[in-house]
mmCIF entry with sequence, helices, sheets and N, C-alpha, C, O atoms, coordinates in Angstrom:
data_MODEL
# 
_entry.id   MODEL 
# 
_entity.id                         1 
_entity.type                       polymer 
_entity.pdbx_number_of_molecules   1 
# 
_entity_poly.entity_id                      1 
_entity_poly.type                           'polypeptide(L)' 
_entity_poly.nstd_linkage                   no 
_entity_poly.nstd_monomer                   no 
_entity_poly.pdbx_seq_one_letter_code       
;(UNK)(UNK)(UNK)(UNK)(UNK)(UNK)(UNK)(UNK)(UNK)(UNK)(UNK)(UNK)(UNK)(UNK)(UNK)(UNK)
(UNK)(UNK)(UNK)(UNK)(UNK)(UNK)(UNK)(UNK)(UNK)(UNK)(UNK)(UNK)(UNK)(UNK)(UNK)(UNK)
(UNK)(UNK)(UNK)(UNK)(UNK)(UNK)(UNK)(UNK)(UNK)(UNK)(UNK)(UNK)(UNK)(UNK)(UNK)(UNK)
(UNK)(UNK)
;
_entity_poly.pdbx_seq_one_letter_code_can   XXXXXXXXXXXXXXXXXXXXXXXXXXXXXXXXXXXXXXXXXXXXXXXXXX 
_entity_poly.pdbx_strand_id                 A 
# 
loop_
_entity_poly_seq.entity_id 
_entity_poly_seq.num 
_entity_poly_seq.mon_id 
_entity_poly_seq.hetero 
1 1  UNK n 
1 2  UNK n 
1 3  UNK n 
1 4  UNK n 
1 5  UNK n 
1 6  UNK n 
1 7  UNK n 
1 8  UNK n 
1 9  UNK n 
1 10 UNK n 
1 11 UNK n 
1 12 UNK n 
1 13 UNK n 
1 14 UNK n 
1 15 UNK n 
1 16 UNK n 
1 17 UNK n 
1 18 UNK n 
1 19 UNK n 
1 20 UNK n 
1 21 UNK n 
1 22 UNK n 
1 23 UNK n 
1 24 UNK n 
1 25 UNK n 
1 26 UNK n 
1 27 UNK n 
1 28 UNK n 
1 29 UNK n 
1 30 UNK n 
1 31 UNK n 
1 32 UNK n 
1 33 UNK n 
1 34 UNK n 
1 35 UNK n 
1 36 UNK n 
1 37 UNK n 
1 38 UNK n 
1 39 UNK n 
1 40 UNK n 
1 41 UNK n 
1 42 UNK n 
1 43 UNK n 
1 44 UNK n 
1 45 UNK n 
1 46 UNK n 
1 47 UNK n 
1 48 UNK n 
1 49 UNK n 
1 50 UNK n 
# 
_struct_asym.id          A 
_struct_asym.entity_id   1 
# 
loop_
_struct_conf.conf_type_id 
_struct_conf.id 
_struct_conf.pdbx_PDB_helix_id 
_struct_conf.beg_label_comp_id 
_struct_conf.beg_label_asym_id 
_struct_conf.beg_label_seq_id 
_struct_conf.pdbx_beg_PDB_ins_code 
_struct_conf.end_label_comp_id 
_struct_conf.end_label_asym_id 
_struct_conf.end_label_seq_id 
_struct_conf.pdbx_end_PDB_ins_code 
_struct_conf.beg_auth_comp_id 
_struct_conf.beg_auth_asym_id 
_struct_conf.beg_auth_seq_id 
_struct_conf.end_auth_comp_id 
_struct_conf.end_auth_asym_id 
_struct_conf.end_auth_seq_id 
_struct_conf.pdbx_PDB_helix_class 
_struct_conf.details 
_struct_conf.pdbx_PDB_helix_length 
HELX_P HELX_P1 AA1 UNK A 7  ? UNK A 14 ? UNK A 7  UNK A 14 1 ? 8  
HELX_P HELX_P2 AA2 UNK A 19 ? UNK A 34 ? UNK A 19 UNK A 34 1 ? 16 
HELX_P HELX_P3 AA3 UNK A 38 ? UNK A 40 ? UNK A 38 UNK A 40 5 ? 3  
# 
_struct_conf_type.id          HELX_P 
_struct_conf_type.criteria    ? 
_struct_conf_type.reference   ? 
# 
loop_
_atom_site.group_PDB 
_atom_site.id 
_atom_site.type_symbol 
_atom_site.label_atom_id 
_atom_site.label_alt_id 
_atom_site.label_comp_id 
_atom_site.label_asym_id 
_atom_site.label_entity_id 
_atom_site.label_seq_id 
_atom_site.pdbx_PDB_ins_code 
_atom_site.Cartn_x 
_atom_site.Cartn_y 
_atom_site.Cartn_z 
_atom_site.occupancy 
_atom_site.B_iso_or_equiv 
_atom_site.pdbx_formal_charge 
_atom_site.auth_seq_id 
_atom_site.auth_comp_id 
_atom_site.auth_asym_id 
_atom_site.auth_atom_id 
_atom_site.pdbx_PDB_model_num 
ATOM 1   N N  . UNK A 1 1  ? -4.917  -8.281  -7.951 1.00 0.00 ? 1  UNK A N  1 
ATOM 2   C CA . UNK A 1 1  ? -5.947  -7.896  -7.029 1.00 0.00 ? 1  UNK A CA 1 
ATOM 3   C C  . UNK A 1 1  ? -6.360  -6.463  -7.363 1.00 0.00 ? 1  UNK A C  1 
ATOM 4   O O  . UNK A 1 1  ? -5.522  -5.624  -7.694 1.00 0.00 ? 1  UNK A O  1 
ATOM 5   N N  . UNK A 1 2  ? -7.618  -6.208  -7.275 1.00 0.00 ? 2  UNK A N  1 
ATOM 6   C CA . UNK A 1 2  ? -8.130  -4.869  -7.531 1.00 0.00 ? 2  UNK A CA 1 
ATOM 7   C C  . UNK A 1 2  ? -8.070  -4.070  -6.228 1.00 0.00 ? 2  UNK A C  1 
ATOM 8   O O  . UNK A 1 2  ? -8.523  -4.539  -5.184 1.00 0.00 ? 2  UNK A O  1 
ATOM 9   N N  . UNK A 1 3  ? -7.510  -2.860  -6.297 1.00 0.00 ? 3  UNK A N  1 
ATOM 10  C CA . UNK A 1 3  ? -7.403  -2.030  -5.101 1.00 0.00 ? 3  UNK A CA 1 
ATOM 11  C C  . UNK A 1 3  ? -7.964  -0.640  -5.380 1.00 0.00 ? 3  UNK A C  1 
ATOM 12  O O  . UNK A 1 3  ? -8.011  -0.192  -6.526 1.00 0.00 ? 3  UNK A O  1 
ATOM 13  N N  . UNK A 1 4  ? -8.383  0.025   -4.327 1.00 0.00 ? 4  UNK A N  1 
ATOM 14  C CA . UNK A 1 4  ? -8.914  1.388   -4.435 1.00 0.00 ? 4  UNK A CA 1 
ATOM 15  C C  . UNK A 1 4  ? -8.314  2.226   -3.313 1.00 0.00 ? 4  UNK A C  1 
ATOM 16  O O  . UNK A 1 4  ? -8.022  1.720   -2.230 1.00 0.00 ? 4  UNK A O  1 
ATOM 17  N N  . UNK A 1 5  ? -8.137  3.510   -3.590 1.00 0.00 ? 5  UNK A N  1 
ATOM 18  C CA . UNK A 1 5  ? -7.557  4.422   -2.619 1.00 0.00 ? 5  UNK A CA 1 
ATOM 19  C C  . UNK A 1 5  ? -8.514  5.565   -2.336 1.00 0.00 ? 5  UNK A C  1 
ATOM 20  O O  . UNK A 1 5  ? -9.279  5.988   -3.203 1.00 0.00 ? 5  UNK A O  1 
ATOM 21  N N  . UNK A 1 6  ? -8.458  6.046   -1.130 1.00 0.00 ? 6  UNK A N  1 
ATOM 22  C CA . UNK A 1 6  ? -9.188  7.254   -0.774 1.00 0.00 ? 6  UNK A CA 1 
ATOM 23  C C  . UNK A 1 6  ? -8.449  8.454   -1.370 1.00 0.00 ? 6  UNK A C  1 
ATOM 24  O O  . UNK A 1 6  ? -7.236  8.404   -1.570 1.00 0.00 ? 6  UNK A O  1 
ATOM 25  N N  . UNK A 1 7  ? -9.170  9.507   -1.647 1.00 0.00 ? 7  UNK A N  1 
ATOM 26  C CA . UNK A 1 7  ? -8.545  10.719  -2.183 1.00 0.00 ? 7  UNK A CA 1 
ATOM 27  C C  . UNK A 1 7  ? -7.547  11.296  -1.182 1.00 0.00 ? 7  UNK A C  1 
ATOM 28  O O  . UNK A 1 7  ? -6.543  11.887  -1.578 1.00 0.00 ? 7  UNK A O  1 
ATOM 29  N N  . UNK A 1 8  ? -7.813  11.130  0.091  1.00 0.00 ? 8  UNK A N  1 
ATOM 30  C CA . UNK A 1 8  ? -6.909  11.659  1.111  1.00 0.00 ? 8  UNK A CA 1 
ATOM 31  C C  . UNK A 1 8  ? -5.554  10.951  1.079  1.00 0.00 ? 8  UNK A C  1 
ATOM 32  O O  . UNK A 1 8  ? -4.535  11.553  1.419  1.00 0.00 ? 8  UNK A O  1 
ATOM 33  N N  . UNK A 1 9  ? -5.534  9.679   0.674  1.00 0.00 ? 9  UNK A N  1 
ATOM 34  C CA . UNK A 1 9  ? -4.275  8.947   0.571  1.00 0.00 ? 9  UNK A CA 1 
ATOM 35  C C  . UNK A 1 9  ? -3.395  9.566   -0.511 1.00 0.00 ? 9  UNK A C  1 
ATOM 36  O O  . UNK A 1 9  ? -2.193  9.739   -0.311 1.00 0.00 ? 9  UNK A O  1 
ATOM 37  N N  . UNK A 1 10 ? -3.978  9.891   -1.634 1.00 0.00 ? 10 UNK A N  1 
ATOM 38  C CA . UNK A 1 10 ? -3.225  10.528  -2.723 1.00 0.00 ? 10 UNK A CA 1 
ATOM 39  C C  . UNK A 1 10 ? -2.695  11.888  -2.280 1.00 0.00 ? 10 UNK A C  1 
ATOM 40  O O  . UNK A 1 10 ? -1.562  12.249  -2.596 1.00 0.00 ? 10 UNK A O  1 
ATOM 41  N N  . UNK A 1 11 ? -3.508  12.634  -1.556 1.00 0.00 ? 11 UNK A N  1 
ATOM 42  C CA . UNK A 1 11 ? -3.050  13.941  -1.057 1.00 0.00 ? 11 UNK A CA 1 
ATOM 43  C C  . UNK A 1 11 ? -1.903  13.771  -0.066 1.00 0.00 ? 11 UNK A C  1 
ATOM 44  O O  . UNK A 1 11 ? -0.941  14.539  -0.081 1.00 0.00 ? 11 UNK A O  1 
ATOM 45  N N  . UNK A 1 12 ? -2.010  12.764  0.791  1.00 0.00 ? 12 UNK A N  1 
ATOM 46  C CA . UNK A 1 12 ? -0.944  12.512  1.762  1.00 0.00 ? 12 UNK A CA 1 
ATOM 47  C C  . UNK A 1 12 ? 0.366   12.157  1.064  1.00 0.00 ? 12 UNK A C  1 
ATOM 48  O O  . UNK A 1 12 ? 1.437   12.586  1.496  1.00 0.00 ? 12 UNK A O  1 
ATOM 49  N N  . UNK A 1 13 ? 0.287   11.383  -0.005 1.00 0.00 ? 13 UNK A N  1 
ATOM 50  C CA . UNK A 1 13 ? 1.491   11.009  -0.738 1.00 0.00 ? 13 UNK A CA 1 
ATOM 51  C C  . UNK A 1 13 ? 2.175   12.222  -1.366 1.00 0.00 ? 13 UNK A C  1 
ATOM 52  O O  . UNK A 1 13 ? 3.401   12.259  -1.467 1.00 0.00 ? 13 UNK A O  1 
ATOM 53  N N  . UNK A 1 14 ? 1.402   13.195  -1.781 1.00 0.00 ? 14 UNK A N  1 
ATOM 54  C CA . UNK A 1 14 ? 1.980   14.395  -2.391 1.00 0.00 ? 14 UNK A CA 1 
ATOM 55  C C  . UNK A 1 14 ? 2.822   15.190  -1.404 1.00 0.00 ? 14 UNK A C  1 
ATOM 56  O O  . UNK A 1 14 ? 3.720   15.929  -1.809 1.00 0.00 ? 14 UNK A O  1 
ATOM 57  N N  . UNK A 1 15 ? 2.542   15.045  -0.118 1.00 0.00 ? 15 UNK A N  1 
ATOM 58  C CA . UNK A 1 15 ? 3.268   15.801  0.903  1.00 0.00 ? 15 UNK A CA 1 
ATOM 59  C C  . UNK A 1 15 ? 4.555   15.112  1.345  1.00 0.00 ? 15 UNK A C  1 
ATOM 60  O O  . UNK A 1 15 ? 5.354   15.706  2.070  1.00 0.00 ? 15 UNK A O  1 
ATOM 61  N N  . UNK A 1 16 ? 4.761   13.890  0.926  1.00 0.00 ? 16 UNK A N  1 
ATOM 62  C CA . UNK A 1 16 ? 5.973   13.157  1.307  1.00 0.00 ? 16 UNK A CA 1 
ATOM 63  C C  . UNK A 1 16 ? 7.116   13.592  0.399  1.00 0.00 ? 16 UNK A C  1 
ATOM 64  O O  . UNK A 1 16 ? 7.008   13.524  -0.825 1.00 0.00 ? 16 UNK A O  1 
ATOM 65  N N  . UNK A 1 17 ? 8.201   14.033  1.001  1.00 0.00 ? 17 UNK A N  1 
ATOM 66  C CA . UNK A 1 17 ? 9.357   14.498  0.236  1.00 0.00 ? 17 UNK A CA 1 
ATOM 67  C C  . UNK A 1 17 ? 10.460  13.444  0.156  1.00 0.00 ? 17 UNK A C  1 
ATOM 68  O O  . UNK A 1 17 ? 11.363  13.554  -0.673 1.00 0.00 ? 17 UNK A O  1 
ATOM 69  N N  . UNK A 1 18 ? 10.391  12.437  1.003  1.00 0.00 ? 18 UNK A N  1 
ATOM 70  C CA . UNK A 1 18 ? 11.404  11.386  1.052  1.00 0.00 ? 18 UNK A CA 1 
ATOM 71  C C  . UNK A 1 18 ? 11.200  10.435  -0.131 1.00 0.00 ? 18 UNK A C  1 
ATOM 72  O O  . UNK A 1 18 ? 10.244  9.659   -0.147 1.00 0.00 ? 18 UNK A O  1 
ATOM 73  N N  . UNK A 1 19 ? 12.089  10.495  -1.109 1.00 0.00 ? 19 UNK A N  1 
ATOM 74  C CA . UNK A 1 19 ? 11.947  9.688   -2.323 1.00 0.00 ? 19 UNK A CA 1 
ATOM 75  C C  . UNK A 1 19 ? 12.047  8.193   -2.037 1.00 0.00 ? 19 UNK A C  1 
ATOM 76  O O  . UNK A 1 19 ? 11.382  7.389   -2.690 1.00 0.00 ? 19 UNK A O  1 
ATOM 77  N N  . UNK A 1 20 ? 12.868  7.823   -1.073 1.00 0.00 ? 20 UNK A N  1 
ATOM 78  C CA . UNK A 1 20 ? 13.004  6.406   -0.732 1.00 0.00 ? 20 UNK A CA 1 
ATOM 79  C C  . UNK A 1 20 ? 11.694  5.868   -0.157 1.00 0.00 ? 20 UNK A C  1 
ATOM 80  O O  . UNK A 1 20 ? 11.284  4.753   -0.482 1.00 0.00 ? 20 UNK A O  1 
ATOM 81  N N  . UNK A 1 21 ? 11.048  6.645   0.681  1.00 0.00 ? 21 UNK A N  1 
ATOM 82  C CA . UNK A 1 21 ? 9.766   6.233   1.251  1.00 0.00 ? 21 UNK A CA 1 
ATOM 83  C C  . UNK A 1 21 ? 8.704   6.112   0.159  1.00 0.00 ? 21 UNK A C  1 
ATOM 84  O O  . UNK A 1 21 ? 7.911   5.171   0.172  1.00 0.00 ? 21 UNK A O  1 
ATOM 85  N N  . UNK A 1 22 ? 8.683   7.044   -0.775 1.00 0.00 ? 22 UNK A N  1 
ATOM 86  C CA . UNK A 1 22 ? 7.722   6.977   -1.877 1.00 0.00 ? 22 UNK A CA 1 
ATOM 87  C C  . UNK A 1 22 ? 7.946   5.734   -2.736 1.00 0.00 ? 22 UNK A C  1 
ATOM 88  O O  . UNK A 1 22 ? 6.987   5.114   -3.196 1.00 0.00 ? 22 UNK A O  1 
ATOM 89  N N  . UNK A 1 23 ? 9.203   5.373   -2.950 1.00 0.00 ? 23 UNK A N  1 
ATOM 90  C CA . UNK A 1 23 ? 9.502   4.161   -3.713 1.00 0.00 ? 23 UNK A CA 1 
ATOM 91  C C  . UNK A 1 23 ? 9.035   2.917   -2.969 1.00 0.00 ? 23 UNK A C  1 
ATOM 92  O O  . UNK A 1 23 ? 8.546   1.969   -3.585 1.00 0.00 ? 23 UNK A O  1 
ATOM 93  N N  . UNK A 1 24 ? 9.184   2.916   -1.648 1.00 0.00 ? 24 UNK A N  1 
ATOM 94  C CA . UNK A 1 24 ? 8.720   1.780   -0.858 1.00 0.00 ? 24 UNK A CA 1 
ATOM 95  C C  . UNK A 1 24 ? 7.205   1.659   -0.924 1.00 0.00 ? 24 UNK A C  1 
ATOM 96  O O  . UNK A 1 24 ? 6.674   0.554   -1.041 1.00 0.00 ? 24 UNK A O  1 
ATOM 97  N N  . UNK A 1 25 ? 6.509   2.779   -0.850 1.00 0.00 ? 25 UNK A N  1 
ATOM 98  C CA . UNK A 1 25 ? 5.047   2.771   -0.950 1.00 0.00 ? 25 UNK A CA 1 
ATOM 99  C C  . UNK A 1 25 ? 4.630   2.248   -2.319 1.00 0.00 ? 25 UNK A C  1 
ATOM 100 O O  . UNK A 1 25 ? 3.710   1.438   -2.424 1.00 0.00 ? 25 UNK A O  1 
ATOM 101 N N  . UNK A 1 26 ? 5.304   2.710   -3.362 1.00 0.00 ? 26 UNK A N  1 
ATOM 102 C CA . UNK A 1 26 ? 4.997   2.255   -4.712 1.00 0.00 ? 26 UNK A CA 1 
ATOM 103 C C  . UNK A 1 26 ? 5.213   0.752   -4.846 1.00 0.00 ? 26 UNK A C  1 
ATOM 104 O O  . UNK A 1 26 ? 4.408   0.065   -5.474 1.00 0.00 ? 26 UNK A O  1 
ATOM 105 N N  . UNK A 1 27 ? 6.284   0.240   -4.266 1.00 0.00 ? 27 UNK A N  1 
ATOM 106 C CA . UNK A 1 27 ? 6.575   -1.191  -4.336 1.00 0.00 ? 27 UNK A CA 1 
ATOM 107 C C  . UNK A 1 27 ? 5.501   -2.002  -3.619 1.00 0.00 ? 27 UNK A C  1 
ATOM 108 O O  . UNK A 1 27 ? 5.081   -3.050  -4.110 1.00 0.00 ? 27 UNK A O  1 
ATOM 109 N N  . UNK A 1 28 ? 5.061   -1.528  -2.477 1.00 0.00 ? 28 UNK A N  1 
ATOM 110 C CA . UNK A 1 28 ? 4.011   -2.236  -1.733 1.00 0.00 ? 28 UNK A CA 1 
ATOM 111 C C  . UNK A 1 28 ? 2.716   -2.251  -2.539 1.00 0.00 ? 28 UNK A C  1 
ATOM 112 O O  . UNK A 1 28 ? 2.040   -3.277  -2.613 1.00 0.00 ? 28 UNK A O  1 
ATOM 113 N N  . UNK A 1 29 ? 2.372   -1.125  -3.139 1.00 0.00 ? 29 UNK A N  1 
ATOM 114 C CA . UNK A 1 29 ? 1.155   -1.049  -3.951 1.00 0.00 ? 29 UNK A CA 1 
ATOM 115 C C  . UNK A 1 29 ? 1.239   -2.027  -5.121 1.00 0.00 ? 29 UNK A C  1 
ATOM 116 O O  . UNK A 1 29 ? 0.267   -2.718  -5.423 1.00 0.00 ? 29 UNK A O  1 
ATOM 117 N N  . UNK A 1 30 ? 2.387   -2.087  -5.776 1.00 0.00 ? 30 UNK A N  1 
ATOM 118 C CA . UNK A 1 30 ? 2.562   -3.013  -6.898 1.00 0.00 ? 30 UNK A CA 1 
ATOM 119 C C  . UNK A 1 30 ? 2.456   -4.465  -6.438 1.00 0.00 ? 30 UNK A C  1 
ATOM 120 O O  . UNK A 1 30 ? 1.871   -5.296  -7.132 1.00 0.00 ? 30 UNK A O  1 
ATOM 121 N N  . UNK A 1 31 ? 3.023   -4.771  -5.266 1.00 0.00 ? 31 UNK A N  1 
ATOM 122 C CA . UNK A 1 31 ? 2.934   -6.136  -4.739 1.00 0.00 ? 31 UNK A CA 1 
ATOM 123 C C  . UNK A 1 31 ? 1.490   -6.527  -4.466 1.00 0.00 ? 31 UNK A C  1 
ATOM 124 O O  . UNK A 1 31 ? 1.091   -7.661  -4.731 1.00 0.00 ? 31 UNK A O  1 
ATOM 125 N N  . UNK A 1 32 ? 0.713   -5.602  -3.941 1.00 0.00 ? 32 UNK A N  1 
ATOM 126 C CA . UNK A 1 32 ? -0.690  -5.887  -3.654 1.00 0.00 ? 32 UNK A CA 1 
ATOM 127 C C  . UNK A 1 32 ? -1.466  -6.070  -4.960 1.00 0.00 ? 32 UNK A C  1 
ATOM 128 O O  . UNK A 1 32 ? -2.310  -6.961  -5.057 1.00 0.00 ? 32 UNK A O  1 
ATOM 129 N N  . UNK A 1 33 ? -1.189  -5.244  -5.953 1.00 0.00 ? 33 UNK A N  1 
ATOM 130 C CA . UNK A 1 33 ? -1.871  -5.372  -7.246 1.00 0.00 ? 33 UNK A CA 1 
ATOM 131 C C  . UNK A 1 33 ? -1.584  -6.717  -7.895 1.00 0.00 ? 33 UNK A C  1 
ATOM 132 O O  . UNK A 1 33 ? -2.467  -7.310  -8.515 1.00 0.00 ? 33 UNK A O  1 
ATOM 133 N N  . UNK A 1 34 ? -0.357  -7.198  -7.757 1.00 0.00 ? 34 UNK A N  1 
ATOM 134 C CA . UNK A 1 34 ? 0.036   -8.455  -8.384 1.00 0.00 ? 34 UNK A CA 1 
ATOM 135 C C  . UNK A 1 34 ? -0.469  -9.685  -7.630 1.00 0.00 ? 34 UNK A C  1 
ATOM 136 O O  . UNK A 1 34 ? -0.515  -10.778 -8.193 1.00 0.00 ? 34 UNK A O  1 
ATOM 137 N N  . UNK A 1 35 ? -0.841  -9.517  -6.379 1.00 0.00 ? 35 UNK A N  1 
ATOM 138 C CA . UNK A 1 35 ? -1.275  -10.653 -5.565 1.00 0.00 ? 35 UNK A CA 1 
ATOM 139 C C  . UNK A 1 35 ? -2.627  -11.171 -6.051 1.00 0.00 ? 35 UNK A C  1 
ATOM 140 O O  . UNK A 1 35 ? -3.532  -10.401 -6.370 1.00 0.00 ? 35 UNK A O  1 
ATOM 141 N N  . UNK A 1 36 ? -2.733  -12.482 -6.096 1.00 0.00 ? 36 UNK A N  1 
ATOM 142 C CA . UNK A 1 36 ? -3.992  -13.099 -6.519 1.00 0.00 ? 36 UNK A CA 1 
ATOM 143 C C  . UNK A 1 36 ? -5.029  -13.031 -5.397 1.00 0.00 ? 36 UNK A C  1 
ATOM 144 O O  . UNK A 1 36 ? -6.210  -12.794 -5.648 1.00 0.00 ? 36 UNK A O  1 
ATOM 145 N N  . UNK A 1 37 ? -4.581  -13.240 -4.170 1.00 0.00 ? 37 UNK A N  1 
ATOM 146 C CA . UNK A 1 37 ? -5.471  -13.176 -3.010 1.00 0.00 ? 37 UNK A CA 1 
ATOM 147 C C  . UNK A 1 37 ? -4.772  -12.418 -1.895 1.00 0.00 ? 37 UNK A C  1 
ATOM 148 O O  . UNK A 1 37 ? -3.569  -12.165 -1.961 1.00 0.00 ? 37 UNK A O  1 
ATOM 149 N N  . UNK A 1 38 ? -5.522  -12.065 -0.889 1.00 0.00 ? 38 UNK A N  1 
ATOM 150 C CA . UNK A 1 38 ? -4.943  -11.326 0.236  1.00 0.00 ? 38 UNK A CA 1 
ATOM 151 C C  . UNK A 1 38 ? -3.945  -12.193 1.005  1.00 0.00 ? 38 UNK A C  1 
ATOM 152 O O  . UNK A 1 38 ? -3.044  -11.670 1.662  1.00 0.00 ? 38 UNK A O  1 
ATOM 153 N N  . UNK A 1 39 ? -4.102  -13.500 0.924  1.00 0.00 ? 39 UNK A N  1 
ATOM 154 C CA . UNK A 1 39 ? -3.186  -14.410 1.616  1.00 0.00 ? 39 UNK A CA 1 
ATOM 155 C C  . UNK A 1 39 ? -1.795  -14.418 0.988  1.00 0.00 ? 39 UNK A C  1 
ATOM 156 O O  . UNK A 1 39 ? -0.832  -14.820 1.641  1.00 0.00 ? 39 UNK A O  1 
ATOM 157 N N  . UNK A 1 40 ? -1.672  -13.987 -0.250 1.00 0.00 ? 40 UNK A N  1 
ATOM 158 C CA . UNK A 1 40 ? -0.377  -14.020 -0.930 1.00 0.00 ? 40 UNK A CA 1 
ATOM 159 C C  . UNK A 1 40 ? 0.389   -12.703 -0.823 1.00 0.00 ? 40 UNK A C  1 
ATOM 160 O O  . UNK A 1 40 ? 1.479   -12.578 -1.382 1.00 0.00 ? 40 UNK A O  1 
ATOM 161 N N  . UNK A 1 41 ? -0.162  -11.727 -0.118 1.00 0.00 ? 41 UNK A N  1 
ATOM 162 C CA . UNK A 1 41 ? 0.532   -10.449 0.075  1.00 0.00 ? 41 UNK A CA 1 
ATOM 163 C C  . UNK A 1 41 ? 1.595   -10.644 1.148  1.00 0.00 ? 41 UNK A C  1 
ATOM 164 O O  . UNK A 1 41 ? 1.292   -11.044 2.272  1.00 0.00 ? 41 UNK A O  1 
ATOM 165 N N  . UNK A 1 42 ? 2.842   -10.357 0.790  1.00 0.00 ? 42 UNK A N  1 
ATOM 166 C CA . UNK A 1 42 ? 3.952   -10.538 1.730  1.00 0.00 ? 42 UNK A CA 1 
ATOM 167 C C  . UNK A 1 42 ? 3.926   -9.479  2.816  1.00 0.00 ? 42 UNK A C  1 
ATOM 168 O O  . UNK A 1 42 ? 3.623   -8.315  2.555  1.00 0.00 ? 42 UNK A O  1 
ATOM 169 N N  . UNK A 1 43 ? 4.247   -9.890  4.040  1.00 0.00 ? 43 UNK A N  1 
ATOM 170 C CA . UNK A 1 43 ? 4.383   -8.953  5.142  1.00 0.00 ? 43 UNK A CA 1 
ATOM 171 C C  . UNK A 1 43 ? 3.077   -8.453  5.715  1.00 0.00 ? 43 UNK A C  1 
ATOM 172 O O  . UNK A 1 43 ? 3.077   -7.511  6.508  1.00 0.00 ? 43 UNK A O  1 
ATOM 173 N N  . UNK A 1 44 ? 1.974   -9.049  5.341  1.00 0.00 ? 44 UNK A N  1 
ATOM 174 C CA . UNK A 1 44 ? 0.670   -8.607  5.811  1.00 0.00 ? 44 UNK A CA 1 
ATOM 175 C C  . UNK A 1 44 ? 0.392   -9.197  7.186  1.00 0.00 ? 44 UNK A C  1 
ATOM 176 O O  . UNK A 1 44 ? 0.595   -10.390 7.408  1.00 0.00 ? 44 UNK A O  1 
ATOM 177 N N  . UNK A 1 45 ? -0.073  -8.360  8.107  1.00 0.00 ? 45 UNK A N  1 
ATOM 178 C CA . UNK A 1 45 ? -0.376  -8.819  9.455  1.00 0.00 ? 45 UNK A CA 1 
ATOM 179 C C  . UNK A 1 45 ? -1.842  -8.550  9.764  1.00 0.00 ? 45 UNK A C  1 
ATOM 180 O O  . UNK A 1 45 ? -2.420  -7.566  9.304  1.00 0.00 ? 45 UNK A O  1 
ATOM 181 N N  . UNK A 1 46 ? -2.417  -9.427  10.537 1.00 0.00 ? 46 UNK A N  1 
ATOM 182 C CA . UNK A 1 46 ? -3.804  -9.270  10.942 1.00 0.00 ? 46 UNK A CA 1 
ATOM 183 C C  . UNK A 1 46 ? -3.910  -8.100  11.921 1.00 0.00 ? 46 UNK A C  1 
ATOM 184 O O  . UNK A 1 46 ? -3.090  -7.958  12.829 1.00 0.00 ? 46 UNK A O  1 
ATOM 185 N N  . UNK A 1 47 ? -4.924  -7.272  11.722 1.00 0.00 ? 47 UNK A N  1 
ATOM 186 C CA . UNK A 1 47 ? -5.131  -6.137  12.620 1.00 0.00 ? 47 UNK A CA 1 
ATOM 187 C C  . UNK A 1 47 ? -5.654  -6.620  13.960 1.00 0.00 ? 47 UNK A C  1 
ATOM 188 O O  . UNK A 1 47 ? -6.395  -7.600  14.037 1.00 0.00 ? 47 UNK A O  1 
ATOM 189 N N  . UNK A 1 48 ? -5.262  -5.924  15.008 1.00 0.00 ? 48 UNK A N  1 
ATOM 190 C CA . UNK A 1 48 ? -5.731  -6.262  16.340 1.00 0.00 ? 48 UNK A CA 1 
ATOM 191 C C  . UNK A 1 48 ? -6.536  -5.101  16.890 1.00 0.00 ? 48 UNK A C  1 
ATOM 192 O O  . UNK A 1 48 ? -6.354  -3.955  16.478 1.00 0.00 ? 48 UNK A O  1 
ATOM 193 N N  . UNK A 1 49 ? -7.408  -5.397  17.803 1.00 0.00 ? 49 UNK A N  1 
ATOM 194 C CA . UNK A 1 49 ? -8.185  -4.332  18.425 1.00 0.00 ? 49 UNK A CA 1 
ATOM 195 C C  . UNK A 1 49 ? -9.660  -4.631  18.362 1.00 0.00 ? 49 UNK A C  1 
ATOM 196 O O  . UNK A 1 49 ? -10.091 -5.768  18.551 1.00 0.00 ? 49 UNK A O  1 
ATOM 197 N N  . UNK A 1 50 ? -10.408 -3.625  18.099 1.00 0.00 ? 50 UNK A N  1 
ATOM 198 C CA . UNK A 1 50 ? -11.870 -3.701  18.127 1.00 0.00 ? 50 UNK A CA 1 
ATOM 199 C C  . UNK A 1 50 ? -12.388 -4.714  17.225 1.00 0.00 ? 50 UNK A C  1 
ATOM 200 O O  . UNK A 1 50 ? -13.602 -4.898  17.136 1.00 0.00 ? 50 UNK A O  1 
# 
């Protein structure tokens, strides 16, 4: 799957010092990239609200 990030997301990641959290974020990004469709992304929940 093709994904895009806002520049602010990259800046936010630079401020995270917890290496375990950064590894988890990296793993999630890789899982999304490997997914063929949004339905195959594990742990994805439908947003609620407006």
